N, C-alpha and C positions, 0 to 999 in steps of 0.2 A: 639380294642374288638375283641374276636373272633366271631364268625359267627356259627350258630348252621342250619344244613340243614338237613329236614327229608326226607327219601328215601324209598318209598313202593310200592310192587308191589300190584295192585288189578285190579279186574275182572270188566267186562263192567257195570255191576251193583254198583260199590263201595264195593265188598265185598273182604277182606280177608279169605283166605281158608289156616288153618295153618295144614298140615298135619304131619304123624311121618317120617321122613328121614331115609332112608338106608344107611349103609355106603358105597355103590357103585353111590349114590347121589351126584351129583356136586353139587346141590345147596341146603341149610340145611334149607330152608323154605316149603320142601315137592315136590310134584311130578306133581301139578297142574300146574305149570308156564312150565313144563318141554317141552311141543310140541310148544313153542313159542319161545324157546332158540336160540341163534345164534350164530357164533363168532363176528358179526359184532354187537350182540346186547351186549356182552360180554365186548367189546372196549370200547361201549359207555357208560356202566354203571361203568367200572373203571376209565373213564376221569371224570366222574359225582362224583366220591369220591374223586379224586384229588390225586395227587401225593403223599402227606403227609396227614393223619385226625387222629385225634384222634374219637372215637365211644361212645354214650352216649345209655347202652343198660339195660334193664331187667333182672333179673337172669333167667328166664327161656330163652331169648334168648343168654344171656351170657353160659349159658350150651350147648346149640345145638350148638352154634357156637365153644365152646370148644374142642368138641367131633368131631370137622369137621378138622377147618381148621388148628390145628399145626400139621397135618396128611397129609393135603391135597398137591396135584402135586404142584411144582415149579409153581408160576403165581405170575403178576403184583399184582394181588388180595390179592393172600396167602399173599404175603410178607408185605404190606402195614396193612392188619390186624394184621400180628400175632406182627410187630414192632408197632401198635397204642398202646395210653394208652389207656384201656378198663375202661370209670368210670362206674361203673356197682351199680345199686339200688339194694341192697338186707338188708337181716336182719341177713346174713349169712356169714361175711365178711371171718373169719375165714376156708371156706373150699374153697375159690378162690384159684386158681391154674396157670390159663393160663395168663401169665403178659406181659408186665407192667398193672397194674390194680389198681384203688382207690377205693375204697366202699362209696358207698352213701347209708344213713339213711334215715330218715323220713322228712329230712329237704329238699328233694329235690328242691324245689324251690330255696331256698337261696344257696345251692349247686351249681345248672346252673349258675346263676348269677356268686356267686364267679368263676366258671371256665372259664366262659365269658368273666369276666375283666381280666384273666389273659392273658399274651402272650403266642400263640402256635400255632397250626395248626388248621383248620376250624375243628369242632365238626360233625359227621355225628351220626343219631339217626334214627334205621331201627329195626324193629321187635317187637314192642310195642304197642297197639293200649292205653294202658292207659297211658303211660309216654307222646304219643304224644299227648293227650286230655289236661294232663297239663299245656305241654310245650305251647300250641295254646292257654289258658284261659288266661294264663301269659303274652301271649305277647313274649316269649323267643324264639319261631322260627323265621328265618330272609327268609326261602326257604324250599320249599315242591317241591319235585320231586315225580310224581306220572306215574309210569310204569303200563300203562292200556293195560291189554293182554284179547284180544278177546276172551272171553268166562264169559257166567253167569252163575255163581254158584246157588245163590239163596238161598246159606246158608252161616255157618261159620259168622264171625263177619264183620257189615258195618264198612269202615274206618271213616266214619262221619254220625254221629248219624242220623242229618238233612238230609243229602245226598249231602251236599255241603260244601264246604270251608270257613272259617269264612270270614265276609265282609273286613277282612282288607289283604288280599290277591290278587293280580289280576294274572290272567295268562299273564307270558313274554313272553313264545316261546311253542312251540308244534312241533312235530317229529313225522315223520310213519317210523317205522322200518319194512324192506323187511318181518320178522316174523308176524307182524301184531300187533307188540304192538305199542301202541300210546305213546309217552314221554311228559308228561305236567309237566314245570318246573312253579311254582307259586311264585311270589314274594310278600314278605312283603311289603304295600302302604308304600314312604316315609312317610307323614304325619301322618298317622297313627301308622308307626314304632315309630316314634320321641314320638306320644301321648303315645305307650306302656310303651315305654322307663322313659316316665314323669310319670307313673302311678306307674311302679315299684320302681322308688327312691321314689316315695310318701311314699309308702306302706313301703320299708325301712326305711326310716324317721319314720315313726311311732312306726314300730316296736323298734327303737333307742329309740322313747320319752318314749313308753312303759318298756322298759327296766331301763331307769335312773329313770323312776317314780317309779318303786318297788322298787330301791334303796333306795329312799327318806324315803320310811317306814322305821320304824325299824327293822333293821335285828336281833337284840336281846330284849328280855324284861328287864327291872331291875329287879332286886331283892330287895324286900322290906319286911322285917320281920312282920307279921300281915296283910299283904295286897295282897289280888288277885287281879292279874289282866289279861285281855283279850281284845284284840281289832282285827280288821280287817274290810279292804276295797273292798268291790266286785263292780266295775266299769260297768257300763253300755255297754259302748262302749271300745274298745282298750285300747283307753287311756282315763282314768277318771279324775274328775276336784275336788275330794275328798282329802282331808289331814288328818291326824296323825300322833301325836307322843308320845313317853314315854321315857322322859328324869330324868337319874338317875345326879344328881348335887352333887356334894362334893366338900367344899373348893372352891366355883366357878370354879370348873371345872366338866365335864364330866365323872363320875365314870365309873369303869369299868363294861359291859353290866354283865345280869344274863346267860339270857339263849334265844335259838332260840326258835321263834315263831312257826313255823314249828316243833319242836319236845313237846315243851309242854307251851302251853299259859296262864299258872296260874303259879302264882308263891306264893303258899299260906304258905310254909312253909320254915325258915331258912333264914339266913342274907347273904348277900354278904360277902365277907372277909373285902371288903371297907366301909361296912355300906353305908348309905344314908343320908345328910343332908335334900336335898329336892328331890323329884318327881316331875318333869312337866308333865302335861297334857295338851296337843294341839288337838284341833280336827277344820277343818276348811272345808268350800266349796267353791272352787273357781269360779268366773263367766265363763258361757262358759262351752266349752269342747274340745278334742283334742289336738294337739300340742302346741296352744297356753296358754292352762290353765294348762298344765304340765309346760310349762316355768313359768310360773305364780308361781305354786306350787314349783317350784326348787328354787325362790326367796323368798320364804315365808319361806320354809325350813332352807336357809341360816341365812334369818335372825334373826328368830327366836330361832336359834342354838347361832348365836354371843350375843343375849340376855342372853340364857341360862348359856354361859360362863363368862358371866360379874359379877358373884358374887349375893348376897344375896340383895335385895332391893324390892322397890314397883312395883307389878307386873302391875299396871297402867300403869308406865312410862314405863317399858320396852314395851308395849303395843304399847303406843305412838310412841316410837321407832322403834319397826317394822312398823308401819301403814307408819312414814316418809320414811323408807329405801324403802319400798313396792313403797310407791308413785313416787317416785322417779326413780324408776327400772322398771314402767310398764306402757301404755298407759293411759289418761284420762278415759277411759269406763272401766278399769278393775279393780276389787276390788275382796274381799274375806270377807265372813263372816268367824268370826273368837273366837273361846273361848279357852282363856289360862287360868290354873291354874297351882301353886306349894303347893303341898303336905308336911308340916314339919311333917318328918318321925316320932320324936320324939311325939311331942303333936297333933299331926292328927289334926292340924289347916290348913284347905284349905283356901289359897288366890287365889281369883280370879278375871277376867274382862273378860265380854262376849260384843264381837265386832259387836254385832250385829246378831247373831248363834242363833239357835234353843235352847233355855233353855236347859241345862242340865238339872236333876232330881237327888236329892236324895230322896233314900225313906229308911224309917223309922219307924221301928214298934215299939209301944209302946203301953202296956197296952190291946195286941191282936188286934190294930188298927192301920193302915196303916198313916202316915204323909208323904207327900210328899213339897220337897223343890224346887221349881225351882230357877236357878242361873241366872238371867235374865239382871243384869244392868253391866255398863259398860261403854258402849258408841257405836257410829256408826261402821259401817263395816270399814275393813282397807283396805288401797290403793287409799281411794276416794278422800278424804279430804288432806290436806297436814299438816293442823296444830291441827286436831282433836284431843281431849283431852279424856282422860279415868279413872276410878276410880276405884282403888281396892275394892273389897269385901273379906268377909270372912267368913267361916261356920267352925262349928266345927264338925269332923266327930266322930260317936259312935262307938262302934262295933256292928255289923251286919247291918249297914249303908252300902246302896249299890247306887254307882253314877253312872250313866246311860250318858254318852254323845254320841252324833247320827247327823247324817245329814237328811236331809228331805226328802231323797231317800228311808228310810226305813219306816220311820214314815207314809208319804204319795204313800208307796206301793198299788200300784190300780189292782183292778178285769179288768174282761172284760168289766163290765158296767162304769170303771172310780170311782167306789165307793175308798174311800183312807180307809186304815187300820187305821191309825191317832195316836196321842199320846197317847191318853185315851187306847185306846186297848192294847198298846205296853206296858204302865206303868202296866196296869192290868195282863198282861202277865207276867210281871219281878216279881208283886206280888206273883202270883201262883204259881212261881216256884222258889221265893227267897232261899230254902235252897240247892239249887245245886250252885256249885263251880263257880270261871267268866266264864271260857271257855266255861262250858255247859250252863250257862244260857243266853250266848251271842248267842251260836249255836240253842239254844231253840228260841228265838226272830228272828233268820233269819228263821228258819223252820218256824215259826207262821206267819211270812208275806209274805214268798211263798207259804203258804196255803190258807192266804189271798188272795193273788194275783188270786189263781187258774191257775196259766197259763198263764196266760197274760205277755207280753213282760215288761220286766225291763225297766222301763221308763230313770229312773236318777239313780246316783250310791250311793250305799248304804254303808254307813259306821258307825260302831259301836263301843265304847270303853266302858267298864263294870269295874270297880274298885269296890273289894267287903273288906270289912275290918272285921279281922276275928272276932270272939266272944270270 
């Protein structure tokens, strides 16, 4: 693994003063350090950089160096800098000319981790306080070399906001140069370095879990003639514990998907070329949060899709199979509340089973009044009891009916006083905006929940699936 070293000139009061360099200046940081430079000091700094090294720089430093070092008099430091790979943090990679170089965008932390994991010379960072701050916060720097010049600037930027290095560093050595510069070399404390590496690894694992989880949600929504649909999950943390799925089933297999959720999450018109025998509708809430919940969600996703592929049949039996598979694949204290239904695309009969989940609501307007049917029967939560039985239920959907399936994160959205929005308010909001299409209605419900919370932190994952049968 490549090490990363930060080298910086500071004043006695810990300030870096960046001034404009002229073509006659032999050091491209400005003239404030000029009185303290010496041949002996240059030799020491050259040795600090090493015989071979690559550099990590911000765009301003890169431009400053690019205007000087390619034309600088021949010297060991000039040769090494010109030959070094320049890793440049920039949003304008097309204008880089001084090479060799590699442009780094907004993913600085991940990019530095990747670079450090490759084989190559030591990395050196100089000339960027903002990059230094980010690297220290994420434990990516292995060594900090401060060349303390015997001058008090009192202005400019302070190298460390609180005036001191982070506690993860300890002074390794110090050396006074004849010119008055004090060279302090700080090393990352080994135990804390290991902790930083472990933390960085955990962060990466969480990022991977988040990416995997996002791919488990349907990347496209089915096209079902006469049925609009929309769905979204907004996790409370990086990795959530909610799950939903919309599955187009034809002749016992997954049919071709319709359209991407990000492009158009409502499928109000037109049949897919392949048609649809049944539409699978699933929503669940995994116990726990974080990586473990993501793993259980992956198992639930695989088990459900396997049952959906098995062809037509009693959804209660399918749920029992999902329960058994999940029970065998998870710890004894892990489970999920889970609702699964299959909508016959021709008859509009909805066959469902509720495994301990918040009962979805079917809203039906008849003679100017609203009827609300709660889909609450079926069996216990899945994954907890090996031999649990589940009973299929059925309701026939009529034109104009709205199906709301949700997790408690949205119905129990809280304000600062810890008052809950509640299912009654959610259903009333849906009734008040029943003329909206599925996508607009879903967005309206999220907006209403957020308005009730009035800025209070989101305490749980919020997931909503909306189906609307066209009139």
